[in-house]
C-alpha positions in Angstrom: 17.1 -8.2 -6.7 14.1 -10.7 -6.1 10.5 -9.8 -6.2 10.1 -10.4 -2.7 12.9 -7.7 -2.1 11.0 -5.4 -4.5 7.7 -5.8 -2.9 9.1 -4.9 0.5 10.7 -1.8 -0.9 7.3 -0.9 -2.7 5.6 -1.4 0.7 7.6 0.9 2.7 7.9 3.7 0.1 4.1 3.7 -0.1 3.3 3.9 3.3 5.9 6.5 3.6 4.2 8.4 1.0 0.8 7.8 2.7 1.8 9.4 6.2 2.8 12.6 4.0 -0.3 12.6 2.1 -2.2 12.4 5.4 -0.5 16.1 6.6 -2.8 17.6 4.0 -5.6 15.4 3.5 -8.8 17.3 3.2 -6.9 20.4 2.8 -4.2 20.3 0.3 -2.2 23.6 -0.2 -3.3 24.0 -4.1 -5.9 22.4 -6.0 -6.2 22.8 -10.0 -8.0 21.3 -12.6 -6.6 19.1 -15.2 -8.6 17.9 -18.2 -11.9 19.5 -16.8 -13.3 21.0 -13.5 -14.1 17.2 -12.6 -10.4 16.2 -12.8 -8.4 17.8 -10.2 -4.7 17.7 -9.3 -3.4 18.6 -6.0 0.2 19.7 -4.8 0.4 16.5 -2.9 -0.3 14.1 -5.8 3.1 15.7 -7.3 4.7 15.5 -3.9 3.7 11.8 -3.4 4.8 10.7 -7.0 8.3 12.7 -6.6 8.9 10.8 -3.0 8.2 7.5 -4.9 9.8 8.3 -8.2 12.9 9.3 -6.7 13.2 6.2 -4.6 12.6 3.9 -7.3 15.6 5.9 -9.5 17.9 5.6 -6.6 17.5 2.1 -5.9 16.8 0.6 -9.6 18.2 3.1 -11.8 17.7 1.0 -14.8 14.2 0.6 -14.6 11.3 2.6 -16.3 8.6 4.7 -14.9 5.3 5.3 -15.9 3.3 7.6 -13.3 0.4 9.6 -13.4 1.5 12.9 -13.2 3.5 13.4 -16.4 6.3 10.5 -16.3 6.3 8.2 -19.4 9.5 6.3 -19.5 8.2 3.1 -20.7 10.8 0.0 -20.3 10.3 -3.7 -20.6 11.0 -3.5 -16.9 9.0 -0.4 -15.1 7.4 1.0 -12.4 3.6 1.8 -12.9 2.8 4.4 -10.2 -0.5 6.2 -9.2 0.6 8.8 -6.3 -3.1 9.4 -5.1 -5.7 7.3 -6.9 -8.9 8.9 -5.6 -7.8 12.7 -5.9 -11.0 14.1 -5.6 -11.9 12.2 -2.3 -8.4 13.2 -1.0 -8.9 17.0 -1.8 -12.3 16.9 -0.1 -11.4 15.1 3.0 -13.0 11.5 2.1 -11.1 8.5 3.1 -11.3 6.3 0.2 -8.0 7.1 -1.7 -5.0 5.0 -2.1 -1.5 5.0 -3.1 -0.7 2.3 -6.2 2.6 0.9 -7.2 3.1 -1.8 -9.5 6.4 -3.4 -11.1 5.8 -4.8 -14.5 8.0 -6.6 -16.8 6.9 -6.8 -20.5 3.7 -5.0 -19.5 2.9 -7.9 -17.1 2.5 -7.2 -13.7 4.9 -8.9 -11.4 3.9 -7.1 -8.1 1.4 -4.9 -6.7 1.0 -2.9 -3.7 -2.1 -0.7 -2.8 -1.8 1.4 0.4 -4.8 3.2 1.9 -3.6 6.0 4.3 -6.5 6.6 6.3 -7.4 3.0 7.5 -3.6 2.2 7.7 -4.1 -1.1 5.5 -1.6 -2.3 2.7 -2.6 -4.8 0.4 0.0 -6.7 -1.9 0.6 -9.5 -4.2 3.9 -11.2 -6.0 2.8 -13.1 -9.1 2.1 -16.6 -8.0 2.2 -16.2 -4.6 -1.4 -15.3 -3.5 -2.6 -11.9 -2.1 -1.9 -10.2 1.3 -3.2 -7.5 3.6 -0.8 -6.6 6.2 0.7 -10.2 6.2 -2.3 -11.8 6.3 -3.3 -13.9 3.3 -6.5 -12.7 1.6 -9.3 -14.1 -0.7 -12.2 -13.0 -2.4 -15.9 -13.7 -1.2 -17.8 -16.8 -2.2 -21.1 -15.1 -2.5 -22.6 -16.6 -5.8 -25.7 -14.7 -6.5 -25.9 -11.1 -7.2 -28.9 -10.6 -4.7 -26.3 -11.3 -2.1 -23.9 -9.0 -3.4 -22.4 -5.5 -2.7 -20.9 -3.8 -5.6 -18.8 -0.9 -6.2 -18.2 1.4 -9.2 -16.4 4.5 -10.5 -17.9 7.8 -11.9 -18.2 7.9 -15.9 -20.8 10.4 -17.3 -23.5 8.4 -19.5 -22.7 4.9 -17.8 -22.9 5.5 -14.1 -27.0 6.6 -14.1 -27.8 3.5 -16.6 -25.5 1.2 -14.6 -27.0 2.0 -11.4 -30.6 1.7 -12.8 -29.8 -1.7 -14.3 -28.6 -2.9 -11.1 -30.6 -1.3 -8.2 -33.0 -4.3 -7.9 -30.3 -7.1 -8.3 -27.8 -6.5 -5.6 -27.8 -5.2 -1.9 -26.2 -2.0 -2.8 -24.1 0.0 -5.4 -21.3 2.1 -3.8 -19.4 4.9 -5.7 -16.1 4.3 -3.9 -13.9 6.9 -6.0 -10.8 4.7 -6.1 -10.2 1.7 -8.3 -7.3 0.6 -6.5 -9.0 0.7 -3.0 -12.1 -1.0 -4.9 -10.1 -3.9 -6.1 -8.4 -4.2 -2.8 -11.7 -4.4 -1.0 -12.8 -7.2 -3.5 -9.6 -9.2 -2.8 -10.4 -9.1 1.0 -13.8 -10.1 0.5 -15.3 -7.2 1.4 -17.1 -6.3 -1.8 -18.2 -8.4 -4.7 -17.4 -6.3 -7.8 -16.1 -3.2 -9.2 -17.2 -1.5 -12.8 -14.7 0.9 -14.3 -16.0 2.2 -17.5 -12.7 3.7 -18.1 -9.1 3.4 -16.6 -5.4 4.4 -17.0 -2.3 2.0 -16.4 -1.5 3.4 -13.2 -5.2 3.0 -12.0 -5.2 -0.7 -12.5 -1.6 -2.4 -12.7 -1.2 -3.4 -8.9 -5.2 -3.8 -8.8 -5.5 -6.5 -11.5 -2.5 -8.6 -10.2 -3.6 -8.4 -6.3 -7.2 -9.1 -7.4 -6.4 -12.3 -9.5 -3.8 -13.7 -7.0 -6.8 -13.4 -4.3 -8.7 -15.8 -6.4 -10.9 -12.9 -8.5 -11.5 -12.5 -12.1 -10.8 -9.1 -14.1 -12.0 -8.7 -17.8 -13.3 -5.5 -19.5 -17.1 -4.5 -20.0 -17.2 -7.0 -23.2 -15.9 -9.8 -21.3 -12.4 -9.8 -22.9 -9.2 -10.6 -20.8 -7.3 -7.2 -19.9 -3.9 -5.9 -19.7 -2.7 -3.0 -18.2 -3.4 -0.7 -21.2 -7.1 -1.8 -21.7 -9.9 0.9 -21.5 -12.4 -0.7 -19.0 -12.4 -3.1 -16.2 -14.7 -5.3 -14.3 -13.1 -6.6 -11.2 -15.2 -9.6 -9.4 -15.0 -12.4 -7.1 -15.3 -14.5 -10.1 -18.6 -16.4 -9.1 -21.0 -13.7 -10.4 -18.8 -12.6 -13.2 -20.9 -14.1 -16.1 -24.0 -12.8 -14.7 -22.7 -9.2 -14.1 -21.3 -8.8 -17.7 -24.8 -9.7 -19.2 -26.5 -6.8 -17.2 -23.4 -4.6 -18.4 -24.1 -5.7 -22.2 -27.7 -4.6 -21.7 -26.6 -1.0 -21.4 -23.9 -0.3 -23.7 
């Protein structure tokens, strides 16, 4: 099956999962703690993952699966899945959460899909073919000065406050979106200019890295090194302010 056929499949299953997620958005039947009280799990994380994984196993029985909620079947060809990127947002009724699905070969993303259920937008890319949102090609912003940018970031104790303090007089705004995948999609579409994640997992970023790059952006770790799906930190940007942004990050780490 071609990559274009695979991306069509991933788009359809992400949208199916998204519709089901909306049924309990802001009021999931069960919320529990994972690693800490700040790391939540809902019954719908598991339900969304089950829908996606079952469809993959039926359609692509030879492929591996790496998914957030306890599935680690790594192979040279595999799917990397986050059934809800932004579970805290989802549980509290905030709109910034997403479904993220990537297909990778030898740990290199070949296609990525990020679906935002609340606003019903689907971002996707196939390696070498550009990035799209609902059929329309997208590209990163042309803003080339930090003072003209809006930045996004994740929450990480000991880093978040330092970064905001460092940047608060250098950018228009810093927003804490709560979903790396959604943030990368917004940068790919030119709605924001950078996203800094001090820590991330493969399922958070596999689709995001590809979509952002295919939209003309740049992704490194916080030290400026090239990233893979198993890197620990990620800096997504439109590419034009990336070097300046890294300098400010290095001042606080």
